[in-house]
FIMITI-921463 format. One record per residue: residue in three letters; x, y, z of N, C-alpha, C in turn; residue number from 1. Coordinates in steps of 0.02 Angstrom, whole numbers, plus 50000, padded with zeros to 5 digits. Layout:
REM FIMITI-921463
Ala  X  Y  Z  X  Y  Z  X  Y  Z  NUM
...
This chain:
REM FIMITI-921463
Unk  49602  49312  53264  49650  49357  53235  49706  49319  53201  1
Unk  49730  49264  53233  49784  49226  53203  49764  49197  53136  2
Unk  49702  49176  53129  49678  49146  53066  49679  49197  53010  3
Unk  49658  49258  53021  49657  49308  52968  49728  49328  52948  4
Unk  49775  49330  52994  49845  49344  52977  49873  49288  52935  5
Unk  49859  49225  52954  49882  49168  52914  49852  49169  52845  6
Unk  49788  49185  52841  49754  49189  52776  49786  49243  52733  7
Unk  49801  49301  52763  49832  49356  52727  49901  49335  52701  8
Unk  49941  49304  52743  50008  49281  52723  50002  49229  52667  9
Unk  49954  49184  52673  49944  49133  52621  49925  49163  52555  10
Unk  49879  49211  52556  49858  49245  52494  49916  49284  52464  11
Unk  49953  49319  52506  50010  49357  52483  50063  49312  52451  12
Unk  50077  49255  52483  50126  49208  52456  50103  49180  52390  13
Unk  50039  49163  52384  50012  49137  52321  50016  49190  52267  14
Unk  50003  49252  52283  50007  49306  52234  50078  49316  52209  15
Unk  50126  49315  52255  50197  49322  52236  50218  49263  52193  16
Unk  50197  49203  52211  50215  49143  52172  50186  49148  52101  17
Unk  50124  49171  52095  50094  49178  52029  50130  49231  51988  18
Unk  50150  49285  52019  50187  49338  51984  50254  49312  51960  19
Unk  50290  49276  52002  50355  49248  51983  50347  49197  51928  20
Unk  50295  49156  51931  50284  49104  51881  50271  49134  51812  21
Unk  50238  49191  51810  50225  49222  51745  50284  49263  51720  22
Unk  50325  49288  51765  50382  49329  51744  50442  49288  51724  23
Unk  50454  49232  51755  50514  49192  51742  50518  49167  51671  24
Unk  50464  49137  51642  50471  49112  51573  50490  49166  51523  25
Unk  50465  49226  51532  50483  49280  51487  50556  49297  51493  26
Unk  50582  49301  51554  50652  49318  51564  50697  49262  51543  27
Unk  50674  49200  51549  50717  49143  51534  50708  49117  51463  28
Unk  50667  49149  51423  50655  49125  51355  50720  49129  51315  29
Unk  50740  49075  51282  50801  49076  51244  50792  49117  51180  30
Unk  50846  49146  51158  50844  49185  51096  50855  49138  51037  31
Unk  50812  49142  50988  50817  49098  50930  50868  49123  50879  32
Unk  50891  49185  50887  50938  49212  50839  50904  49244  50780  33
Unk  50839  49234  50771  50802  49265  50717  50749  49309  50748  34
Unk  50760  49373  50742  50711  49420  50770  50661  49440  50719  35
Unk  50617  49482  50739  50565  49507  50693  50589  49571  50660  36
Unk  50651  49571  50634  50678  49631  50603  50655  49639  50532  37
Unk  50627  49587  50503  50600  49592  50435  50547  49647  50433  38
Unk  50545  49683  50378  50494  49735  50373  50471  49744  50301  39
Unk  50410  49769  50294  50384  49787  50228  50421  49849  50205  40
Unk  50430  49854  50140  50464  49911  50112  50436  49927  50043  41
Unk  50451  49985  50019  50430  50004  49951  50466  49958  49901  42
Unk  50433  49942  49847  50462  49897  49797  50503  49938  49746  43
Unk  50554  49972  49770  50593  50016  49726  50664  49990  49714  44
Unk  50675  49926  49728  50741  49896  49719  50733  49822  49703  45
Unk  50772  49797  49656  50767  49727  49636  50792  49679  49690  46
Unk  50831  49702  49738  50860  49659  49789  50812  49637  49843  47
Unk  50753  49667  49845  50704  49650  49897  50665  49587  49879  48
Unk  50639  49553  49930  50592  49499  49919  50527  49530  49893  49
Unk  50503  49505  49837  50442  49532  49807  50391  49476  49798  50
Unk  50331  49485  49827  50277  49437  49822  50222  49469  49779  51
Unk  50209  49437  49722  50160  49463  49674  50094  49426  49683  52
Unk  50040  49462  49690  49974  49430  49698  49922  49467  49658  53
Unk  49860  49442  49660  49804  49470  49623  49820  49475  49548  54
Unk  49842  49418  49520  49861  49413  49449  49914  49463  49430  55
Unk  49960  49478  49475  50016  49523  49461  50000  49596  49469  56
Unk  49939  49612  49489  49920  49683  49497  49950  49714  49560  57
Unk  49965  49673  49610  49992  49698  49673  50059  49665  49688  58
Unk  50104  49702  49718  50168  49675  49739  50183  49700  49810  59
Unk  50202  49653  49853  50222  49669  49921  50296  49653  49927  60
Unk  50335  49700  49953  50407  49690  49960  50428  49689  50033  61
Unk  50480  49650  50047  50506  49642  50115  50582  49648  50113  62
Unk  50610  49673  50168  50683  49680  50174  50705  49659  50243  63
Unk  50768  49644  50250  50802  49628  50313  50787  49558  50337  64
Unk  50836  49529  50371  50830  49461  50396  50781  49458  50454  65
Unk  50745  49403  50458  50696  49392  50511  50636  49355  50484  66
Unk  50585  49349  50525  50524  49314  50503  50464  49351  50531  67
Unk  50408  49341  50496  50346  49371  50519  50286  49333  50492  68
Unk  50233  49330  50531  50171  49301  50505  50138  49351  50458  69
Unk  50109  49326  50405  50075  49369  50356  50010  49334  50335  70
Unk  49970  49368  50298  49910  49339  50266  49906  49372  50198  71
Unk  49942  49342  50149  49944  49368  50081  49906  49319  50037  72
Unk  49850  49340  50011  49805  49297  49973  49818  49304  49898  73
Unk  49803  49250  49862  49805  49251  49789  49875  49262  49761  74
Unk  49925  49229  49790  49995  49238  49768  50006  49202  49702  75
Unk  50035  49238  49654  50048  49210  49588  50122  49191  49578  76
Unk  50168  49235  49599  50238  49219  49595  50277  49260  49646  77
Unk  50338  49235  49661  50381  49267  49712  50451  49273  49683  78
Unk  50482  49331  49694  50552  49343  49675  50591  49352  49739  79
Unk  50645  49313  49748  50683  49315  49810  50728  49375  49816  80
Unk  50746  49406  49760  50793  49462  49762  50860  49438  49789  81
Unk  50894  49479  49826  50959  49462  49854  50952  49428  49922  82
Unk  50905  49381  49927  50889  49349  49991  50878  49275  49982  83
Unk  50894  49237  50034  50870  49168  50040  50806  49173  50081  84
Unk  50752  49146  50054  50685  49157  50081  50650  49091  50092  85
Unk  50615  49084  50148  50570  49027  50159  50500  49053  50169  86
Unk  50453  49024  50132  50383  49042  50137  50343  48982  50161  87
Unk  50296  48993  50205  50248  48941  50224  50182  48962  50193  88
Unk  50148  48915  50161  50088  48933  50123  50036  48878  50122  89
Unk  49976  48898  50106  49920  48852  50096  49903  48856  50021  90
Unk  49915  48803  49985  49906  48803  49912  49833  48810  49892  91
Unk  49790  48772  49924  49719  48769  49904  49674  48789  49963  92
Unk  49627  48832  49950  49581  48854  50002  49542  48796  50033  93
Unk  49527  48745  49994  49488  48688  50019  49529  48634  50052  94
Unk  49595  48643  50055  49639  48595  50086  49682  48632  50138  95
Unk  49674  48618  50202  49710  48656  50254  49785  48639  50259  96
Unk  49810  48592  50219  49880  48572  50224  49926  48632  50210  97
Unk  49979  48637  50251  50028  48691  50242  50091  48662  50213  98
Unk  50121  48698  50166  50184  48679  50134  50234  48735  50144  99
Unk  50298  48719  50133  50350  48770  50134  50392  48765  50071  100
Unk  50421  48821  50053  50467  48823  49997  50523  48871  50017  101
Unk  50585  48852  50000  50643  48895  50012  50673  48914  49945  102
Unk  50682  48978  49936  50712  49005  49874  50782  49031  49889  103
Unk  50828  49016  49845  50895  49044  49851  50895  49114  49821  104
Unk  50950  49149  49828  50955  49218  49802  50941  49220  49728  105
Unk  50907  49272  49707  50892  49288  49637  50851  49233  49602  106
Unk  50810  49197  49639  50766  49146  49610  50694  49171  49607  107
Unk  50657  49141  49561  50586  49156  49554  50548  49091  49566  108
Unk  50496  49095  49606  50451  49037  49618  50385  49054  49587  109
Unk  50364  49011  49540  50302  49024  49503  50256  48964  49512  110
Unk  50218  48962  49568  50175  48905  49582  50108  48908  49546  111
Unk  50096  48960  49507  50031  48969  49476  49986  49012  49520  112
Unk  49951  48980  49565  49908  49017  49612  49911  48983  49680  113
Unk  49928  49022  49731  49929  48999  49800  49874  49036  49837  114
Unk  49833  48998  49873  49779  49030  49911  49805  49082  49959  115
Unk  49854  49062  50002  49877  49109  50054  49948  49093  50076  116
Unk  49991  49144  50080  50056  49139  50112  50045  49160  50184  117
Unk  50067  49118  50232  50054  49134  50303  50116  49154  50342  118
Unk  50176  49142  50313  50237  49159  50349  50292  49174  50299  119
Unk  50331  49226  50314  50388  49245  50273  50450  49247  50317  120
Unk  50503  49215  50293  50567  49217  50329  50623  49234  50280  121
Unk  50661  49285  50296  50721  49302  50259  50780  49280  50302  122
Unk  50821  49236  50275  50878  49207  50313  50937  49255  50313  123
């Protein structure tokens, strides 16, 4: 009987320790100051970040400070609008190297053709 009680207490203690170990990092995670407040929006204002792709046939617009992962293929040019913007991108489909570019307010970045933009950050 003593052995099964000890085993029960040991299993219970291990379960509590595992629960605490998974809960503490989430509660103790530091705030980076940049949340995921960025959002897609209608392209009805020049002040928004505008990403033009598919030879200019499509435009995706973003507003508000923050960052988000994206997968925007065939990017032709980007207009920063009233934003300082950092983009992380893969220029060539056959080369996995990632590059970044930061645009100041009211700037246009015309790289020709970018295979994929993978991250957008509005400062």
